[in-house]
N, C-alpha and C positions, 0 to 999 in steps of 0.2 A: 367451672371449678375442677372438673375432673373428666376423664376419658370414660368412654363406654363401658370399659372393663373394671372400673373402679368398684370395689365391693363395699357396701354399706351394711351395717347392722340393720336387721329388719325393723321397720317402723310403719305402722299403718296411718295414713294422713287422709285428710278430707277437708270438706268445708269451704276452703278458699282456693281451691284448684282451678276453678273456672268462674267466669262472670259474664253477665249481660252488660253491653254498652249501648246507652241511649243517647243520641246526640240530639240536643234541644235547639230550637230556632233561636234562642238568645246566645248561643255559642258555648254553652255549658255542656258537659257530659255527665250523666247519671250512671253509676256502676253499681251492680248488685251481684252478690253470689248467686249462682244457679241452684244452690242448695237452700231450701226453706229452713227456717230456724225452728227446731223441735220444741215441745212443751218443756217448761221449766217450773221449778217450785215458786210459790208465792213469797217465801221467806228463806234466807239462807239458813236459818236455824232449824228449818225443817230437814236439812241434811244432817245436822247435829242429832236430832231425835232419831233419824233413819239409822245412823251408823252406831249410836249408842244401844239401839235395840238389836242390831244386826251383828254387831262386834264390839261389845262392851269393853273387852280387855285389850283391844288393839290400841297402840299409842296414837294419839292425835299429835302430840308434841313432845319434844324433850329438850332439856337444857342442862348444861353442866352446873353442878352446885360448887360454887367458888373455885371454879377451873378444874374441878376433879371429875368425879363419875357423873354419868348422865342421870338426871331425874326425869322420869317419864310421867306424862299426863295421859290417861287412858280416855277413850271417848265416854265410857260410863262415868268416870270421875269428872270429867269436864262438864258433863250434863247436870250432875248432881251439884257441883260447885256453882255453875252458871244459875241454877234455880235459886240457890241460897243467896247469891249476889243480886239477882233480880228482885227478891223479896226485899233486901235491904235498900235497893235504889228506889223502889215504890214507896218505901217508908220515908225516904228522903224527900219525896214530893218532886222528883226531877221530871223534866220534859224537854221538849225542843226549845222552849224558851230559857230553860235552865238545865243545859245539858251537862256532859262529862268532858273535861279536858284531862288528857293522859299526857304528861310532860316527859316520861322517861322512855328509855329504849325498850327493845323487844325483849320479853321475858315471859314466863308462864302466867305470872299474875296479871300482866298487862292483857294477854290473851284471854284469860278467864273473865276479866272485867269487860272486855268486848262482848263476849258471848252472853254475859248476864245482862248487858246493856240492851242487847238486841232481843232477848227473851222478854225484857220489861218494856220494850218500844221506847227506850230512851236513847236518843242520838248520843254519839261521842265523837270526840276529835283527838286523833293522835298527833301530837305536836312535835316538831323536831327538838330533840334534846339539845341540839346547838344553840336554840334560841334562849335556853336557860343556863347552859354551861360555858359557852365560848362567847356569847355576846357580852359586851360590857355595859351596855345601856338598856338591855332587855326591850328595845324598841319594837321588834316584831312580835315578841310574846305579848307585851302589853297590847298591841293592836289586836291580836288574835282573841285574847280574853276579853277585851272590851266590846269585840263583835259578838263573841259567843254568850257572854254573861253566864258562865257556867255556875251550876249549883254544887258541883263536886270537882275537886282537882285532885288527881292522883299522881304520885311519883314513887319510884322505888325506894328512895332513901333521903336522908337529910342533905345530900349534896345539892338538892334543889331548893333548899330552904331560902336562900338569898332571892332567888328568882320568885318564889312564891310570895314572900313578904313584900316584894317590889311591885307584883302585878295582880294577885289574886284578890278579889273583893272580900271584905270582912265577913260577909254572910255566906261565903262559899265553904262547904265542908272539905277539909284537907285529909286525904287518905294516904298513908305511906306504908309500905311493906315493912320497913324498919326504919329506925332514927326518930327524929323529932325535928320541929321548927320552933326555935326559941321564941316565946312570947305568943305563940299560936296553938290553940287546942287542935289536936289530930286524932284521927281514928286509925287504928291498925287494920290492915288488910285482913287479918285473921278475924277481925270483927264482922266483916262483911260475910265471910265464909260461915261464920256461927249463926247467921239468921236462919230461921226455920220457915222454909216455903209454906205458903198457904195457897188457898184458891185464887188469891189475887194474882199470882204468877200466871197461872193458866189462862185466867181472864184477860190479863194484860197481853199475853202472847197471841191469844185468839183475836185481839184487836189489831194486831200487826198485819198490815197488807203490803201489796206491791208498792203502793205510793208512799208508804210510811218512810220517813228518813232514817236510815240506818246509821249514817255517819257524816261528818263534814271532813273533807281533805283540804288542806290548805296548799295552794300552789306555792312554788318556791319564791315568788316574788322577784322574778328576773327582770321584770320591767317596772313594777310598782310594788306597793306593800301586798302581802299575800291576800289572795281572795278565798273565801270559803266556798269550795265546790259542794254542792249538795249530792249526796249519794243515797238514792233510795233502794229499797229491798228489790225492785224489779231491775235496777241497773246491775246490782251485784249477781243476781240469779241469772239473768240473761246473759250476762257476760261469761259466767262459768259455763253455761250451756254452749255458747259460742266457742269457747276454748275447747270443750269436750268434742264438738263436732269437727273442729280442725285437727284434733290429735285424738281420735277415738280410742287408741290404745290405752289411754287413761283409765277406761272402764274396765279393761281387761286384767290389769294388775295395779293394786293400790300404789300410788306414786310415793316415792321416798325422796324428800328434799333436804339438802343441807344448805341452809340460806341465811345470809346476813343482811339481805336488803331491808331497810328500815320500814316500819309500818306506818310511818308518818308520810310515806310516799305511796302512790298508787301500785307501783310494780311489786313491792313487798306486801303491803297491807291489804290490797284488793286481789291482785292477780295470784300471789304465791300462797298466802294464807288461805284464800278461797279455794284455790285449786286443790290443796290438801283436804280441806274440810268437804267440799263437794263430792270428791271422789274417794273418801274413806282412806286417804293417804296419812303419812307421817311427816312432820316437819321438824327437823333437828335445827334449833336455833343457834346459828354460828355467831360467836362474839368477835370473829375476825373482821378485817376490813381489807379492801384491795389497795393497800399501801404497804411499802416494805417493812415498816415497823410492826404492823399488825396481821399481815398475811400469814404469818407463821401459825397463828391459831386456827385459821381456815385449813391450812395444809394438814395440821394435826388431826382436825375433826374428818377431813376427807380420807385420811389413813385408817380411820376407824370405821367410818360409815360410808358404804358405797351408795351413791344416789342413783335412782332410776332415771331422773330427769334433772339437769343441772341448769340453773338460771344465774346469769351474772351480767355486770356491766363490761364493756370492752377492757377496761383497765384490770379488772379481776381475771378475765380470761388471759390476759398478757403475764400476769404474775404466776398464774397456775401453770401456764405452758412453759415458762422458764423453769419452774420447779420440776415439771414432769420429766425434763431432759435428764436431770441428774439424780432423781429419787426413783428407783425402781420400784420400791414398795408402794410409793404413792401412785405411780403409774399403773401398776397391776390392780391395785384396789379401785382406783378411780374408774378406770374402763371395764371393770369386771361385769357390770350390768347396766350401765347407763345406756339409754336408747336414743336420747336427744339432748343436745346442748342448745340453749337459746340465749341470745344477747339482745339488749336494748339500751336505750339511752344515748347512743352515739354509734358511730361506725367502727367495725372491727377491722383493724389493719390486715392486709393480705398476708404479711409475714407471720402474724400471730396465728391466723386461720391456718396457714400451711404447717405451722409448727404443730398445731394441735392434730391435724390429720396425720402427720409423720408419727407422732407419739402414739396415737391409737393404733395405727398399723404395727407399730413395734410391740405393742402390749397385747393385742388381740387379733391381729391380722386382717382388720377391717376398719373402715372409718365410721364415725359417729356423725349423724346428721346434724348440722349446724344450722339453726333456724332463726328467723327474726321477724320483725313486723313493725307497725307503727300504731301508736295510740297516745292517749294523753290522760290526765286526771279526769277530764271532762267526759271521757269515753269509758271509763270504769276499770281498766285502760284498754283492753284488747279491742281492736277494730279492724286492722289490716294485717294479713299474716302471709309471709313468704315461706310456703312450704311446697312449692312447685319444683319442676325440674331445674330452673335457672335460680340460684340463690347464690348471691355474692354480696360483699360489703356495699351498702346503699340501696340494695333491693328492699322493697317493703311488701311486695306481693299484691294480693287482691283482697276485697273485703270478706270479712267473716260473714256466715250466715246471719241474716237479720240486720245487717249494717248496710246502709245506703251511703254511697259517696257521691258528691257533687263537685266536679272539677270545674272551677270557674276562673277564666282568664283574667289575671290581674297584673299589671306592670310587666307583661312579657312572660309571666310564668302562669302555672295552674295552681290556684289555692284549693286545698281540699276542705270541703265542709261535710259534716256528718249528720246522719239522722238514723234513729233506731232506738230500741227499747233500753239500750246500755248507755244513753246519752243523757247528760245531766239536764234537770229542768231549769238550771240557773245557779246564781251565786246567793249565798245566805245574806239576807238583809243588805242586798245590793241590787235594787232593780234597774238602776241605770247601767251598771256593769253587764247585767244580764241582757238588757236590750241591745248594748253594743255589740255582743258576740252572736247574736242570732239574726239571720237575714229575714226578709220580709215573708219568706215561705217557710220559716221554722228551723232552717238548717243551722247547725253550729259552725260558725266560721273559725277555723283553728288558726289561721295565720301561717300554717305550714304549706310548702310548695311541693308538688310532685311532678314527675314526668315519666313518660313510658320508656320502659326498657328498650322497646322497639316500637315506634309509632305505626309500623306497618303490621305488627303483630301484638295488639294490645293484651291478648291472652297471656303473654309472657309476664305481664304484670307492671308494677309501678316502682319507681325509685324515688328516694327522698332528694329534694332539690332545694334544701335550706328554708329559712325563715324569711318570709317576704319583708317583715319590718326591719330585718337587719340589713338588707341590700341597700345600695345606695349608687349615685352616679359620680363619675369622675368629672373634672372640668370640661371634658370634650362631650359630655352627655352620654358616655358609655356606662351601661349598668355593670356593677360588680356584684356577682353572686357570692355572698359571704360564706355561706354554709359549706358548699364543695371546696372552695378554696382552703378554708380552715382546716378541713378534713385532710386535704393533701399535704398541707404543711405539717400538721401533727404527725401524720404517718411517716413523711420523710424525716422528720426530726427526732424520731424514736432513737435512743430511750431519753434524750436530754430535754424534749419539749413536753411540758405538762399541758399548756393550752396557749391559744393565740387569739389576739384581737386584731381584726383588719381595719387599716386606716385608709383614708383616700378621698373622703367626702370633699367634692368641689376641688380636689387637687388634681395635679397632672398625672400622677401615677399612684400605684398601690403600695402601701407599706404594711408592715406587720410588727406588733409589740407581743414579745414572747414572754410567757411566764415559764420559767425553766423548771425542770424536775431537779430539786435540790440535790437528792442523794446521788443521782446519775452523774451530775455535773461535779460533785464534790470527788467522787471516785475517778472520773476522768482527769481532774486537775492534779491528784496526787497529794493534795493538802490533807492535813489531819481532820478528824470528825468535827472538831469544834471551830474550824476556820469560818469566818463570816462569809456570807454569800457574796458579798461585793468583791472580796479577795478571790474567791473561787472564780467568779467570772472574768477576771483579769489574767488568769492563767493562760499561757500559750495554748495547750491542747484544746481548752474550752473555746477560746476565741477562734481556733482553726476550725473546730466543729460547726460553729454557727456561721462563720464566714462560707465554709463549703456548703452549708444549707442554703444560704441566700444565693450563692452562685447557682446552685442547682434549681432553685425555684424560679430564678430568673430565666435561666436557659429553658426551662420546660414550659415557659409561658407562650401561649400562641397569639396573644394580643395584650393591650394595655390593661384589660380587666383581669387578666389571669397572671401577669407577669409581676412578681414581687421586686420592687425596685429598692427597697431600704428596710432595715429592721433594726429594732432596739430590744435588747434583752433586759428585763425588769428585775432589779435586785430587791424590790419591795413586793411581797405576795399580795394577792388580792384580799380585800377587807370585807368581812361578812357584815360588819355594822354599817359600812358605807354603800352596801348594796352592789359591791363589785362581784361577789360570788354568792351563790346560794349554799344552803346548808348540805346539799347533795354534791357540791363541787362544780357546779355548771357556771361558767363565766357569763356576766351580763355585759355583753359587748358595748351597749350605749352608755352604761354607767361608768364603765372604765374610761371610755373615751372622754366623758364629761369630767370625771374626777381627776384625770391625768392630762388635761388639756394642754398644761405647759409642756409635757413631754412629747405630745404630738407635734407641737410647734418645733421643738427641738429636733424631732425626727426628720422634719422636712427642712430645716435650716441646713442640716447635713454637715455642719462644722464640728460637731462633738466627735472625739475619737472613739467613743463607745457605739457610734452608729455604724451599722454594717451596710455597705454599698457593694453591688456586685463587682467583682474583680476578674479580668479575663486576661 
């Protein structure tokens, strides 16, 4: 990434810098951090009590009021309100069998309900708002609520009324911050805050232990309907201690986060909320999103609040990097005190990475360490961290303290399996699915493949090598590794490629179906903003762009498994109801191929003028 003379802002790192490798007789390799996991609390709420006593006036979280000024929630107020909410939840008779379902997005009420639930020992599930607001049939929401059987359903306002009426059981209490649900009795969130805590709250909290279920997190359903991942208090606390040992500087300065990542996903809801709470930090709730139409709110927030550590997905960093080039105020503010940048969810393209380095040097004369890793909902999520000397896109590093990896040869790759205190005990009310995901020794089988940065120097760490289930064979018997190929096409197709589905199962060559980035293609076409996508894709500059991409990917291939021989740009975006895309924007490769089987046939027929074939 850089030469020996490159200057980086000081950042103390540890935890995953070295590992022990144990080659087993069965061909598997077990990998462990050389650093032991230190002691951690029995309950995440113990940290709330700690900071409320030590720094009661410090802000735990803040959010803009109707897009205006920031409203702050202090640690002291958060504890007092959580105790009142806990009392109200106890009086509702809630339990793991009748937990809480939270349907709406990140906000202060959502946070306080989560904390009150943990004090009361009542599990909760933050559910993707897309399942209520974007879905037309509420299929995934209905599936989740049927599995949970919640005794209380919470939403921010009446915009969720239709979804609630369609899916919530008649005996579930409905709580709204504001608004109403026509034909359904509701409680106002303020009524929960009005409850007067009794000794029942202290008794309930005392009964919470490491094995108590704190929450359920539902996977995105990228292959099937969402599964309810059990998250215990041990998982959450151990994971935060693992993060702290990898980034010990978190204990030296309370972290400040500006964060949009949704709490119904493990990155936002476990990693980032937990990081702020565990280390006495402050989380500014960002209502922006990493898309052109909404990133302006994120940029506005970053002009006002300088984070000390910044998390995002690669698309978010791409939007921010572009803005940093032209906005000097944003550039100076953003780099004023940030010590670490961290991405997850996909690979960060090298051009974006390089641009962030250039902008940092322009603003403050030094670079900011860009770090990453690998984990999943089932690992709380932090498990593998790339904070060593070799960090580039695709590197995931070495295991965090307390995490054990087992690298198992599967179909020519190394599947990573996990064991440790941060690993889920299984899926809620799904014993068969739980059994399918754990091997005979109790290791969680992730389905992710890894490879060594350098097989001769394993201490340099591991690299992501795609999802084993996505890979396939050509008619020649040659394996196609889908993940790395997808990443190369997306990087080469910037800025007009949103995502890619790789084709070629039992075919002679590899093809791709491209979901275009509509705004970038429209800008390239020169057509007005209201022009339909089909017309945009027919314009000569757009066709030239994609033809050049296919030519480039064909020429870069080193064999049939890496050579893109044909491509089709899709004018119909992926559908969340058909399962083609998850609520966080991840493409389901298998479902797209099944739903668009006729297009795959057209792609290989090669007679359609919209098919791109290499030209030389």
